N, C-alpha and C positions, 0 to 999 in steps of 0.2 A: 580514604578519598579517591585513591586510584581506581578502586572498584566501581565507584559511582561514575567517574569519568568514562570508564570502559562501557558501562551500561548506556550512558549518554551517546557515545560513539555508535553503539549498536543501534540504538533508536534512530539516530540520524542516517545510518546506512540503510535502515528499512525504509525511511522516508524517501531517500534517494533512489533505491531499488524500485520501489513501487511507483514513484513518481515517473521514472523513466519507462518502466514497463506499461504503465497505464497510458502514457502519451503515445508510445509505439502502437499499442494495441487499439487505442482509439482511432488513430489515423488509418490503420488498416481496416477497421470496421467501416469507417466513413467511406473509404474507397471501395468497399464491398456493397455499399448502398445501405448500411445499417446505421442511419444518421443518429437516431435517438440514443442508442447504446454507445455509439462512438463518441458523441458529445459528452455523455455521462462519464465515460472513462477518461476523456481529455480533462474534464473538470476535476476528477479525482486525482489525476496526475499533477495538475497545477496546484491543488490544495496540498498535496504532499510536498511538492518542491517549496511552496510558500512557507511551510512549517520549518524549513531549514534556516530561513532568514527572518523568522517571525519576530515582530517587536512586541508581541504580547508578553506580559509578565505574570509571575506568580500563579495564582489559583485559576485564572482564566486560561493560561497557556497549558497548565496541567490538565484541565478539563478537555480542551480541544485536542491535545496530544493523545490522551486516552481514547477519545471518541474516534479520532481518525485512525489510530492503530486498529481499533475494533473494525472500523469500516473496511480497512485494507484486508483484514482476515476474510471478511464477508465477500468482498468484491473479487479478490484474487481466487478464493475458493469456488465461487460461482463461475468464474471464467474457466477454471480448471475442469469443473463439472461439465460445462457447456461443451468444451472441446472434447472431452471424454465421450459424451453422448452423441456427438456428431461424427465420431469415428476418426478423429485426427490422430496422427502418429507423432508422438513425442512432445509436442508443444504443451500438451496439458501438464506434463512433469515440471516444465519451467514455471508454470503458474502455481503448481502445487508447492514447489520449493518457495516461491514468493509468499504463499499463504502460510506456510510453516514458519518462515522467518517472521512474518508479521505476528503470528500467534506467540512465538517465543518472545519477541519484543513487547507484545501486549501484557503477557504474564509478567515479565520482568518490570515493566512499567507500573503494573498494578501493585506488585510487591514492594517496589521502591517508594511508592506514594501511599 
């Protein structure tokens, strides 16, 4: 049972990390005039944070948790790629770390369920 609790804490950490990063990134994009992408990132951040206190139960929560973990891999990875292609220095690595954490959590989640 302690192993399952540790996996749950990791998944909750990933939801927290991505929620925070997506909110910060989205507000920065809106300030830069990229309204559509900024709103999408803010929505992704709010969805991640909502999963921490979600009242969903059972199979519905498992489905949405897996779906959101997969979304996090795609969104964080695409943001890292975008920063890399625009010539940013170092920030893409923070997004790459978020994508890797999300991927690890997604794989653990799939194996657990």
